[in-house]
C-alpha positions as CSV (number, residue, x, y, z in Angstrom):
1,L,62.4,31.3,40.4
2,R,60.5,28.8,41.8
3,E,61.2,29.9,45.4
4,L,59.8,33.3,44.2
5,L,56.4,32.0,42.5
6,V,55.5,28.5,43.8
7,N,55.5,28.5,47.5
8,P,52.1,29.8,49.1
9,Y,54.2,32.0,51.0
10,A,56.8,33.0,48.3
11,P,57.1,37.0,47.5
12,L,55.5,36.5,43.9
13,S,52.8,34.0,45.0
14,T,49.8,36.0,44.5
15,F,48.2,37.7,41.5
16,S,48.3,41.0,43.6
17,S,52.1,40.7,44.1
18,R,52.7,39.8,40.5
19,I,51.0,42.9,39.4
20,A,52.8,45.0,41.4
21,A,56.1,43.6,40.7
22,A,55.3,44.1,36.6
23,Y,54.3,47.5,37.2
24,T,57.3,48.6,39.3
25,L,59.5,47.0,36.6
26,G,57.9,49.1,34.0
27,L,56.3,45.6,32.4
28,I,52.9,46.8,32.4
29,S,51.2,50.3,32.2
30,R,49.4,52.4,34.7
31,E,46.2,51.6,32.9
32,E,47.1,47.9,32.8
33,R,47.8,47.6,36.4
34,G,44.5,49.0,37.2
35,D,42.3,46.6,34.9
36,L,44.6,43.9,36.4
37,K,43.7,44.8,39.9
38,L,40.0,45.1,38.8
39,I,40.3,41.7,37.4
40,K,41.8,40.2,40.7
41,D,38.8,41.9,42.5
42,I,35.9,40.8,40.5
43,R,37.6,37.3,40.9
44,N,37.5,37.6,44.7
45,E,33.7,38.9,44.6
46,F,32.8,35.8,42.9
47,A,34.9,33.5,45.2
48,H,34.1,35.2,48.6
49,S,30.7,36.4,48.1
50,R,27.1,34.5,48.3
51,P,25.9,32.0,45.9
52,G,24.0,33.8,42.9
53,T,26.4,36.5,42.4
54,T,26.6,37.4,38.7
55,F,28.4,40.0,36.6
56,A,25.1,41.9,36.7
57,S,25.1,42.1,40.9
58,P,26.0,45.8,41.5
59,P,29.2,45.2,43.2
60,V,30.6,43.2,40.4
61,A,28.9,45.6,37.4
62,S,30.5,48.4,39.0
63,M,33.8,47.0,39.0
64,V,33.3,45.9,35.2
65,A,32.4,49.5,34.4
66,K,35.6,50.7,36.0
67,L,37.8,48.5,33.3
68,R,39.7,50.8,31.0
69,T,41.1,48.8,28.4
70,P,38.1,49.4,26.0
71,D,39.4,53.0,26.2
72,V,42.2,52.0,23.8
73,L,39.9,50.9,20.8
74,P,39.3,53.3,18.2
75,Q,35.9,54.7,18.6
76,S,34.5,52.6,15.5
77,I,35.3,49.7,17.7
78,R,34.1,50.7,20.8
79,R,30.8,51.6,19.4
80,V,30.3,47.7,19.0
81,F,31.9,46.5,22.0
82,A,29.7,44.6,24.2
83,T,27.7,46.4,27.0
84,D,26.8,43.1,28.8
85,P,29.2,43.1,31.7
86,R,29.9,39.5,31.5
87,Q,31.1,40.0,27.9
88,I,32.8,43.1,28.7
89,F,34.9,41.1,31.4
90,I,35.7,38.5,28.7
91,N,36.9,40.9,26.3
92,V,38.9,42.6,28.4
93,V,40.7,39.5,29.8
94,A,41.2,38.8,26.1
95,M,42.4,41.8,25.1
96,L,44.7,42.1,28.1
97,S,46.1,38.7,27.5
98,T,46.8,39.4,23.9
99,F,48.5,42.4,24.7
100,L,50.9,41.0,27.1
101,D,51.4,37.9,25.1
102,T,52.4,40.0,22.0
103,R,54.8,42.3,24.2
104,R,56.4,39.1,25.8
105,R,56.8,37.8,22.2
106,T,58.3,40.9,20.7
107,V,60.2,42.7,23.3
108,P,63.9,41.4,23.3
109,P,65.1,39.7,26.6
110,R,66.8,41.7,28.8
111,L,70.3,40.7,29.9
112,V,69.7,38.1,32.9
113,P,72.4,38.2,35.7
114,P,74.7,35.3,36.2
115,R,73.6,32.5,38.2
116,R,76.8,32.5,40.4
117,M,78.0,35.9,42.0
118,V,81.3,36.7,40.2
119,V,83.9,38.2,42.2
120,V,86.7,40.3,40.1
121,E,89.8,41.1,42.0
122,P,90.8,44.8,41.6
123,S,93.7,44.9,39.3
124,L,97.0,46.5,40.2
125,N,98.1,49.7,38.5
126,R,101.3,49.3,36.1
127,S,103.6,50.0,39.0
128,G,102.6,47.2,41.0
129,T,101.0,49.3,44.2
């Protein structure tokens, strides 16, 4: 597992590759994948843009406006959901973290393949051939 995640050139070393793997394995929904990609893009905008970029900056604000996680909330709660892009981002990250952690805790683990390959010899039929 370490070889997949930790090395800088490992197949799952980036947030983007982990999102793709989680979606491909059916661990997250299409909407969750979209929001996780937007969270990654928002993070990258702050990491690689000019100093002074804020959540109100047009590129960031437009990405925040595309986040779909608030859409799963009942209308009564959505009405009081923040309108400030920074607060929306914080709420979406908190909600996704909660959804994914709850799912991780409540879904039974799948069968894990053995650490070593087991070779099974074909059995001979009763006639010995």
